[in-house]
C-alpha positions in Angstrom: 12.1 35.9 338.6 14.9 34.9 336.3 14.0 31.9 334.1 16.6 30.2 331.9 15.9 28.2 328.9 16.5 24.4 329.1 17.2 21.4 326.6 15.5 18.2 327.5 15.7 14.9 325.3 12.8 12.5 326.7 14.6 9.0 328.0 11.6 8.1 326.4 10.5 9.0 323.6 14.1 10.5 322.1 12.7 13.3 321.4 13.8 17.2 322.2 11.9 19.6 323.5 12.1 23.5 325.6 11.3 24.7 329.6 12.6 27.9 331.0 12.7 27.3 334.6 13.3 29.2 337.3 16.7 28.7 338.5 16.3 31.2 341.9 14.1 28.9 343.3 16.2 26.5 345.0 15.3 21.9 345.6 12.9 19.8 343.6 11.4 19.6 339.9 9.4 17.3 337.9 8.8 18.0 334.3 6.3 17.0 332.3 7.4 15.9 328.3 5.1 17.2 326.5 5.0 13.9 323.8 4.7 10.5 326.3 4.2 12.6 329.7 7.5 10.6 330.7 8.3 12.6 333.9 11.7 14.1 334.5 13.4 14.5 338.1 15.9 17.5 338.8 16.6 19.1 341.8 19.0 22.5 342.0 20.4 24.1 343.7 23.0 26.8 343.3 21.3 28.0 340.1 22.1 24.5 338.1 20.6 21.6 337.7 22.3 18.9 339.6 22.9 15.4 338.3 20.5 14.8 342.1 17.5 13.5 341.3 14.7 12.6 343.5 11.8 9.8 342.3 7.8 9.8 343.5 7.7 6.4 346.1 5.0 6.8 348.8 7.9 6.7 352.0 9.2 9.5 350.5 6.5 12.6 351.3 8.3 14.8 352.6 9.6 15.8 349.2 9.3 19.1 348.5 8.4 19.8 345.0 9.5 24.3 343.6 7.4 23.1 340.2 5.3 20.8 338.0 6.3 21.3 335.4 3.8 20.6 331.8 5.4 22.7 328.4 3.5 22.9 325.5 3.2 19.9 323.2 4.0 22.6 320.1 7.6 22.6 321.5 8.5 18.8 321.4 10.4 18.2 318.2 12.7 15.3 316.9 16.2 17.2 317.0 18.8 18.1 319.0 18.3 22.6 318.7 22.3 23.9 316.6 24.5 26.4 319.4 25.9 29.0 318.0 29.5 26.5 318.0 27.2 25.1 315.0 27.5 28.9 312.4 31.4 28.8 312.8 33.7 27.1 310.9 34.6 24.2 311.8 30.5 24.0 312.2 28.0 20.9 311.7 25.5 24.3 309.7 29.8 24.9 307.6 30.5 21.0 308.0 27.1 20.4 305.6 26.9 23.6 302.8 30.2 22.8 302.0 29.0 19.1 301.5 26.1 19.7 299.2 27.0 22.6 297.6 31.3 23.4 297.0 30.7 21.1 294.3 28.8 23.5 292.3 30.8 26.6 293.8 
């Protein structure tokens, strides 16, 4: 099963967390925030997460959920994961280093 790592930001508690999502299975997924329990509804189509959201309204009881994902509480954090471009010459970490230490060199 090909699983991909995705980073989520909870809109309720403003925390970040990672999930491993099986993008080979198309359909509806429910992702629970490990900090506050808020549910994020996502749909995967052709191996990608789409902008389509579904809800758990009673009249939509024919919705089939592929996976109900509940990450571990330890995966929760207050900041976004840095991307490889953050380490480039013009990236965040480079700018931070120059701000803090360039006067000392």
